[in-house]
C-alpha positions in Angstrom: 18.8 6.2 -13.0 17.4 2.9 -11.8 16.9 4.3 -8.3 14.5 7.0 -9.7 10.9 5.8 -8.9 8.9 4.4 -11.8 6.0 6.4 -13.1 2.6 4.7 -13.2 2.8 4.4 -17.1 6.3 2.9 -16.9 5.1 0.3 -14.4 2.1 -0.6 -16.5 4.3 -1.0 -19.5 6.6 -3.3 -17.6 3.7 -5.5 -16.6 2.4 -5.6 -20.1 5.5 -6.5 -22.1 6.6 -10.1 -22.6 10.2 -10.0 -21.5 11.4 -12.5 -24.1 9.4 -11.7 -27.2 9.2 -8.0 -26.4 5.5 -7.8 -27.4 2.6 -6.6 -25.3 0.5 -9.3 -23.7 -2.7 -7.4 -24.6 -3.7 -5.3 -27.6 -0.8 -2.8 -28.4 -3.3 -0.1 -29.2 -5.3 -0.6 -26.0 -2.1 -0.7 -24.0 -1.2 2.7 -25.4 -4.5 4.1 -24.2 -3.8 2.7 -20.7 -0.3 4.3 -20.7 -1.9 7.7 -21.5 -4.5 7.3 -18.9 -1.9 6.3 -16.3 0.1 9.4 -17.2 -3.0 11.5 -16.4 -3.3 9.7 -13.0 0.3 10.7 -12.1 -0.3 14.3 -13.3 -3.4 14.5 -11.2 -1.5 13.1 -8.1 1.2 15.7 -8.7 -1.4 18.6 -8.8 -0.7 19.4 -12.4 -4.1 18.8 -13.8 -7.7 18.7 -12.7 -10.9 17.1 -14.2 -14.0 19.1 -14.5 -17.6 18.4 -15.7 -16.8 14.7 -15.2 -14.4 14.2 -18.0 -12.7 17.5 -19.1 -9.1 17.8 -18.3 -7.6 21.2 -17.5 -4.1 22.2 -16.6 -4.0 23.4 -13.0 -0.2 24.0 -12.8 2.0 24.0 -15.9 5.2 23.8 -13.9 7.3 20.8 -15.1 8.0 18.0 -12.8 11.4 17.0 -14.1 10.2 13.7 -15.4 10.4 13.3 -19.2 7.2 11.2 -19.5 5.0 13.3 -17.3 6.4 16.6 -18.6 5.9 15.4 -22.2 2.3 14.4 -21.4 1.7 17.7 -19.7 3.0 19.7 -22.6 0.4 18.1 -24.9 -2.5 19.3 -22.8 -4.2 22.6 -23.5 -2.6 25.5 -21.6 -4.7 26.9 -18.7 -6.9 29.7 -19.9 -9.6 31.7 -18.2 -12.9 30.2 -18.9 -11.3 27.3 -20.8 -13.3 24.1 -21.0 -10.4 21.7 -21.2 -10.3 18.6 -23.4 -12.3 15.5 -23.0 -10.1 12.9 -21.2 -10.8 10.0 -23.6 -10.1 12.2 -26.6 -6.7 13.2 -25.2 -6.0 9.6 -24.4 -6.5 8.7 -28.0 -4.4 11.6 -29.4 -1.6 11.3 -26.9 -1.3 7.5 -26.7 1.5 7.1 -29.3 3.8 9.9 -27.9 3.3 8.8 -24.3 4.1 5.2 -25.3 7.3 6.4 -27.0 8.3 8.5 -24.0 7.8 5.4 -21.8 9.9 3.2 -24.1 12.7 5.7 -24.3 12.8 6.1 -20.5 12.9 2.4 -19.9 15.6 2.0 -22.4 17.6 4.6 -20.6 17.1 2.8 -17.4 18.4 -0.4 -19.0 15.1 -2.3 -18.5 14.3 -2.7 -22.2 16.2 -3.2 -25.5 14.8 -1.8 -28.7 15.1 -4.3 -31.6 14.1 -3.5 -35.2 12.9 -6.4 -37.3 11.5 -6.5 -40.8 8.3 -8.4 -41.9 9.0 -10.3 -45.1 12.3 -8.5 -45.2 10.6 -5.2 -46.0 8.3 -3.6 -43.4 10.1 -2.6 -40.2 8.6 -3.2 -36.8 10.0 -3.0 -33.2 10.2 -5.3 -30.3 11.2 -4.5 -26.7 12.6 -7.5 -24.8 14.0 -7.1 -21.3 17.3 -5.4 -20.9 20.2 -5.9 -18.5 18.4 -4.2 -15.5 15.5 -6.2 -14.2 12.7 -3.8 -13.4 9.9 -6.0 -14.8 10.5 -8.8 -12.3 10.1 -6.5 -9.2 7.1 -4.8 -10.9 5.3 -8.1 -11.3 6.2 -9.1 -7.7 4.9 -5.8 -6.3 1.7 -6.2 -8.3 1.0 -9.7 -7.1 1.8 -8.8 -3.6 -0.6 -5.9 -3.8 -3.3 -8.2 -5.3 -2.7 -10.7 -2.4 -3.1 -7.8 0.1 -6.3 -6.7 -1.5 -4.9 -3.7 -3.4 -4.3 -1.7 -0.2 -3.1 1.6 -1.7 -4.3 4.1 -4.4 -1.4 3.5 -6.7 -1.9 -0.2 -7.0 -5.6 0.3 -7.4 -4.9 2.7 -10.3 -2.5 0.2 -11.8 -5.0 -2.6 -11.6 -7.8 -0.4 -12.9 -5.7 0.6 -16.0 -4.8 -3.0 -16.6 -8.6 -3.9 -16.5 -9.5 -1.0 -18.8 -7.1 -2.3 -21.5 -7.7 -6.0 -21.1 -4.4 -6.7 -19.5 -6.0 -8.0 -16.4 -6.9 -11.3 -18.0 -3.2 -11.9 -18.7 -2.0 -10.8 -15.3 -4.8 -12.4 -13.3 -5.9 -15.4 -15.4 -8.3 -18.2 -14.6 -11.4 -18.7 -12.6 -9.7 -18.0 -9.3 -9.3 -14.4 -10.2 -12.7 -13.9 -11.8 -14.3 -12.2 -8.8 -11.3 -9.8 -8.7 -11.6 -9.0 -12.4 -15.2 -8.2 -11.9 -14.3 -5.8 -9.0 -11.7 -4.2 -11.2 -14.3 -3.5 -13.9 -16.3 -1.6 -11.3 -13.1 0.2 -10.3 -12.5 1.4 -13.8 -15.8 3.3 -13.7 -14.8 4.9 -10.4 -11.3 6.1 -11.6 -11.7 8.7 -14.3 -8.3 8.2 -15.8 -8.9 4.5 -16.2 -12.4 5.1 -17.5 -10.9 7.5 -20.1 -8.7 4.7 -21.4 -11.7 2.3 -21.3 -13.8 4.7 -23.3 -11.0 4.9 -25.9 -11.0 1.1 -26.1 -14.8 1.1 -26.5 -14.6 3.6 -29.3 -12.2 1.3 -31.2 -14.4 -1.7 -30.6 -17.5 0.2 -31.7 -15.7 1.2 -34.9 -14.5 -2.3 -35.5 -10.9 -1.3 -34.7 -8.4 -4.0 -34.0 -5.1 -4.2 -32.1 
């Protein structure tokens, strides 16, 4: 299973998780929005969805892809209907963020890249952590990302990955310090150009406007 290519949301999750502590480097909630947005990007690339009127997602082809993450995301989108208006992208990102995250975690567990650990706060309230597993997929993901950054983000996939990291605040962890400040500014502009990343960013903005935390 490890030779099956990673989906964009899987790769984003690998970049975001601290391999030792098993916690996201950025806001867990914002990361979920990024994972959902990244799933939309992969579905669009596969010809399964289209975006109309700027931000409404419609299903263009309901045929499954054979990937549990992308097929799970596709199944939550409104079925194609004649004259249907679709769903606003940022609203879908909010509603689908938890199930998409769980699908990504399960898939990476199956690949051996993550281990699910259940802890209890004060001995009562359960919470989960996802440290690195026996199969190192995070290390190569980070190496690919840094190589792409050094090369100026030469392909669409790495630009999408970088845009979703910016939309969710992960870029400040992956590209820290003053040396990367110009690139982080460029990525903020890229977020506006890539509708799937912008959908995640709008969901983040909605939380911030409502005073929502991580």
